[in-house]
PyMOL CGO cylinders between C-alpha atoms (Angstrom):
from pymol import cmd
from pymol.cgo import CYLINDER

trace = [
    CYLINDER, -34.17, 237.75, -0.09, -32.35, 236.02, 2.52, 0.3, 1, 1, 1, 1, 1, 1,
    CYLINDER, -32.35, 236.02, 2.52, -31.14, 237.25, 5.87, 0.3, 1, 1, 1, 1, 1, 1,
    CYLINDER, -31.14, 237.25, 5.87, -27.45, 238.23, 6.42, 0.3, 1, 1, 1, 1, 1, 1,
    CYLINDER, -27.45, 238.23, 6.42, -25.39, 235.06, 5.73, 0.3, 1, 1, 1, 1, 1, 1,
    CYLINDER, -25.39, 235.06, 5.73, -22.87, 235.72, 8.89, 0.3, 1, 1, 1, 1, 1, 1,
    CYLINDER, -22.87, 235.72, 8.89, -21.72, 232.14, 9.76, 0.3, 1, 1, 1, 1, 1, 1,
    CYLINDER, -21.72, 232.14, 9.76, -22.13, 232.84, 13.62, 0.3, 1, 1, 1, 1, 1, 1,
    CYLINDER, -22.13, 232.84, 13.62, -26.14, 233.64, 13.06, 0.3, 1, 1, 1, 1, 1, 1,
    CYLINDER, -26.14, 233.64, 13.06, -26.67, 230.13, 11.06, 0.3, 1, 1, 1, 1, 1, 1,
    CYLINDER, -26.67, 230.13, 11.06, -25.17, 227.13, 13.11, 0.3, 1, 1, 1, 1, 1, 1,
    CYLINDER, -25.17, 227.13, 13.11, -27.52, 224.73, 11.15, 0.3, 1, 1, 1, 1, 1, 1,
    CYLINDER, -27.52, 224.73, 11.15, -26.72, 226.09, 7.33, 0.3, 1, 1, 1, 1, 1, 1,
    CYLINDER, -26.72, 226.09, 7.33, -22.95, 226.64, 7.39, 0.3, 1, 1, 1, 1, 1, 1,
    CYLINDER, -22.95, 226.64, 7.39, -22.14, 224.68, 4.96, 0.3, 1, 1, 1, 1, 1, 1,
    CYLINDER, -22.14, 224.68, 4.96, -24.74, 225.63, 2.38, 0.3, 1, 1, 1, 1, 1, 1,
    CYLINDER, -24.74, 225.63, 2.38, -23.51, 229.28, 3.38, 0.3, 1, 1, 1, 1, 1, 1,
    CYLINDER, -23.51, 229.28, 3.38, -19.80, 228.44, 2.53, 0.3, 1, 1, 1, 1, 1, 1,
    CYLINDER, -19.80, 228.44, 2.53, -21.09, 226.77, -0.87, 0.3, 1, 1, 1, 1, 1, 1,
    CYLINDER, -21.09, 226.77, -0.87, -22.93, 229.96, -2.02, 0.3, 1, 1, 1, 1, 1, 1,
    CYLINDER, -22.93, 229.96, -2.02, -19.78, 232.07, -1.14, 0.3, 1, 1, 1, 1, 1, 1,
    CYLINDER, -19.78, 232.07, -1.14, -17.39, 230.02, -2.77, 0.3, 1, 1, 1, 1, 1, 1,
    CYLINDER, -17.39, 230.02, -2.77, -20.08, 229.45, -6.09, 0.3, 1, 1, 1, 1, 1, 1,
    CYLINDER, -20.08, 229.45, -6.09, -19.71, 233.38, -6.13, 0.3, 1, 1, 1, 1, 1, 1,
    CYLINDER, -19.71, 233.38, -6.13, -16.23, 233.75, -6.09, 0.3, 1, 1, 1, 1, 1, 1,
    CYLINDER, -16.23, 233.75, -6.09, -15.64, 231.14, -8.74, 0.3, 1, 1, 1, 1, 1, 1,
    CYLINDER, -15.64, 231.14, -8.74, -18.33, 232.34, -11.32, 0.3, 1, 1, 1, 1, 1, 1,
    CYLINDER, -18.33, 232.34, -11.32, -18.30, 236.58, -10.57, 0.3, 1, 1, 1, 1, 1, 1,
    CYLINDER, -18.30, 236.58, -10.57, -20.03, 237.17, -13.87, 0.3, 1, 1, 1, 1, 1, 1,
    CYLINDER, -20.03, 237.17, -13.87, -21.86, 233.71, -14.26, 0.3, 1, 1, 1, 1, 1, 1,
    CYLINDER, -21.86, 233.71, -14.26, -23.63, 234.07, -10.99, 0.3, 1, 1, 1, 1, 1, 1,
    CYLINDER, -23.63, 234.07, -10.99, -25.80, 237.20, -12.56, 0.3, 1, 1, 1, 1, 1, 1,
    CYLINDER, -25.80, 237.20, -12.56, -27.14, 234.67, -15.20, 0.3, 1, 1, 1, 1, 1, 1,
    CYLINDER, -27.14, 234.67, -15.20, -28.25, 231.94, -12.77, 0.3, 1, 1, 1, 1, 1, 1,
    CYLINDER, -28.25, 231.94, -12.77, -24.70, 229.80, -12.16, 0.3, 1, 1, 1, 1, 1, 1,
    CYLINDER, -24.70, 229.80, -12.16, -25.48, 229.69, -8.10, 0.3, 1, 1, 1, 1, 1, 1,
    CYLINDER, -25.48, 229.69, -8.10, -29.27, 229.41, -8.32, 0.3, 1, 1, 1, 1, 1, 1,
    CYLINDER, -29.27, 229.41, -8.32, -29.11, 225.36, -7.56, 0.3, 1, 1, 1, 1, 1, 1,
    CYLINDER, -29.11, 225.36, -7.56, -26.96, 226.30, -4.51, 0.3, 1, 1, 1, 1, 1, 1,
    CYLINDER, -26.96, 226.30, -4.51, -29.08, 229.21, -3.55, 0.3, 1, 1, 1, 1, 1, 1,
    CYLINDER, -29.08, 229.21, -3.55, -32.47, 226.91, -3.62, 0.3, 1, 1, 1, 1, 1, 1,
    CYLINDER, -32.47, 226.91, -3.62, -30.48, 224.53, -1.13, 0.3, 1, 1, 1, 1, 1, 1,
    CYLINDER, -30.48, 224.53, -1.13, -29.65, 227.56, 1.28, 0.3, 1, 1, 1, 1, 1, 1,
    CYLINDER, -29.65, 227.56, 1.28, -33.04, 228.64, 0.90, 0.3, 1, 1, 1, 1, 1, 1,
    CYLINDER, -33.04, 228.64, 0.90, -34.61, 225.69, 2.09, 0.3, 1, 1, 1, 1, 1, 1,
    CYLINDER, -34.61, 225.69, 2.09, -32.28, 225.01, 5.07, 0.3, 1, 1, 1, 1, 1, 1,
    CYLINDER, -32.28, 225.01, 5.07, -32.57, 228.83, 6.08, 0.3, 1, 1, 1, 1, 1, 1,
    CYLINDER, -32.57, 228.83, 6.08, -36.58, 227.96, 5.93, 0.3, 1, 1, 1, 1, 1, 1,
    CYLINDER, -36.58, 227.96, 5.93, -35.99, 224.92, 7.99, 0.3, 1, 1, 1, 1, 1, 1,
    CYLINDER, -35.99, 224.92, 7.99, -34.15, 226.71, 10.63, 0.3, 1, 1, 1, 1, 1, 1,
    CYLINDER, -34.15, 226.71, 10.63, -36.51, 229.65, 10.74, 0.3, 1, 1, 1, 1, 1, 1,
    CYLINDER, -36.51, 229.65, 10.74, -39.43, 227.28, 11.29, 0.3, 1, 1, 1, 1, 1, 1,
    CYLINDER, -39.43, 227.28, 11.29, -37.50, 225.45, 14.14, 0.3, 1, 1, 1, 1, 1, 1,
    CYLINDER, -37.50, 225.45, 14.14, -36.85, 228.63, 16.13, 0.3, 1, 1, 1, 1, 1, 1,
    CYLINDER, -36.85, 228.63, 16.13, -40.77, 229.92, 15.40, 0.3, 1, 1, 1, 1, 1, 1,
    CYLINDER, -40.77, 229.92, 15.40, -41.76, 226.26, 16.74, 0.3, 1, 1, 1, 1, 1, 1,
    CYLINDER, -41.76, 226.26, 16.74, -39.21, 226.64, 20.00, 0.3, 1, 1, 1, 1, 1, 1,
    CYLINDER, -39.21, 226.64, 20.00, -40.58, 230.26, 20.48, 0.3, 1, 1, 1, 1, 1, 1,
    CYLINDER, -40.58, 230.26, 20.48, -44.47, 228.61, 20.18, 0.3, 1, 1, 1, 1, 1, 1,
    CYLINDER, -44.47, 228.61, 20.18, -43.76, 226.02, 23.09, 0.3, 1, 1, 1, 1, 1, 1,
    CYLINDER, -43.76, 226.02, 23.09, -42.05, 229.09, 25.20, 0.3, 1, 1, 1, 1, 1, 1,
    CYLINDER, -42.05, 229.09, 25.20, -45.80, 230.55, 25.76, 0.3, 1, 1, 1, 1, 1, 1,
]
cmd.load_cgo(trace, "trace")
């Protein structure tokens, strides 16, 4: 499960978030059978990189 996908919270992943929202809007029923899974995987990778960067930044602050 991913965090809230508000654009102002994720500067790095705005393009991927918009792509997922677009996919869901264009495929209101197919999204339930995996139509948007590839888009979501790309978003998940972006969010993980963003999280890793934030954690690394916090480690350097200690």
